C-alpha positions, 0 to 999 in steps of 0.5 A: 264879104262887101257889105261887111266892109262897106259898113264897118269901115265905110268904104268899097271894095275899089278903095281896097284895092286902091290902098292895095296898089297905093302901099305897093307904089310906095314899097317900089318907090321906096326899094328905088330910093334905096338902090339910087342912093347906093349907086350914086355913093359907087359913082361918087367914089368912082369919081373921087378915085378917077380925079386923084389918078389924074391929078397924080398924072398931072402932077408926074408930068410937072 
């Protein structure tokens, strides 16, 4: 098997493992970025809601 990869594809088995690891890291980073964007949108919505409530309270005091 090692000879097949080495002669047909031009890389050794360590390279194949590194490619698998690289693919896993890219997938994990992509999932993290999607989740982070979702959290940011939720926090921004929560902040806008708090600011609106604060403005209403401030207006009612005056």
